[in-house]
C-alpha angles and dihedrals in degrees: 000000000000115000116262126179089221089063091041091054090049092051089046091051093047091051094047090052090050090053094048092050090047089054089051098242134137119220090255092051096050091045092051092048090055094038092241127139113254088244092059094057091037091059092050090049095049095041094241090127101083096198110035114199118243084218092057093047091048089053091050094051088049093052093050091047095243102168107159106108096210091053091046092048092048088053091046089052090051088050090054091048092048090055094059119109121245123213091252096066086073082069101048087135090061104033112058097182149022100279098104089056091051092045094051091054097045120117091193131018122193116189139182120191124185108183103011142051107257108262094242090061101041123119121227089250090051092049090051095048095051092042090060090044085061088060098258108136106161108112087215093052093046091050089051092053090047092050094047093050095046090050087054088054092058088083088073092064098036120111089249096042115167127239105260117196110182126187111191122190116236088236090067090056093046090055090063090076119207105288137096093295092057091047097051097043093046091048090050091052087051092048092051093045092048096050113102095194094071136062101233126131120189128197131178119214109213121226089230091062084087123204112003144165095281098059093111089064145264125327138166124221115207125195127190136191114286095277094068129050125234125271133205115209123203111188124228136166089267129029102333129230120278118199116199108157113113093239093052090049091049092049093052092045087057095048092050092050092052090045090053089048091050092048128083111270115260093258094049090042088055089050091048089052093050090047086057090066096040089057091049091058093053 
């Protein structure tokens, strides 16, 4: 798993919560002892503070009576890693939340999309079209979105590329129409699915499959190496929703498994995509 400041902040937050609980303190009690606001400590413990201060972390370790030098230095190292800047911060005007940081660190990504092609599989032309559909018309703003999304896609060709399993609802493909936009996007999906050098699997969920486990909407299931717990991401127009409780993760694993079973097998999905192009030429 590649290093990601987002994951490091999450690990730091988890460790600080563990230490506070071990010390038998609530957030309110710890904040009061340090003469901090509850929000200040809360932002550190939830990872919302993007650049946690070493001095703040030292104050917390002193408060929680963490005296082991190796343990303290390990936490300080984690703090320094959490303060690093990920590439996605250059696109703060495009990305409103932490998702790119999680995605960049994932070892496995499972995604179900109901109305759109998954972001990691979109062509520049498709990105442009859907960006305009969301009422963004400035050429400069549109190019920023295109550049940011293409930068995200670089993880699929990196040496430590994640395993991506994408289930795309047939409705998302039909929305492409029958013109050049459809042809280029579908050809890209075919090329990715046919490429043996990547770890991408694509399935199509046919409309005639009827009601299925994904009727509540799209989601992304992100798995990391053993030192970080999984996350489920539900996209919104703002920051998105991040689910991390074990019960929530297990539910979405089960949903994704049922969606995979309901979808066409990968080989049939690839044949379906190729047939879309054959039909267009008739």
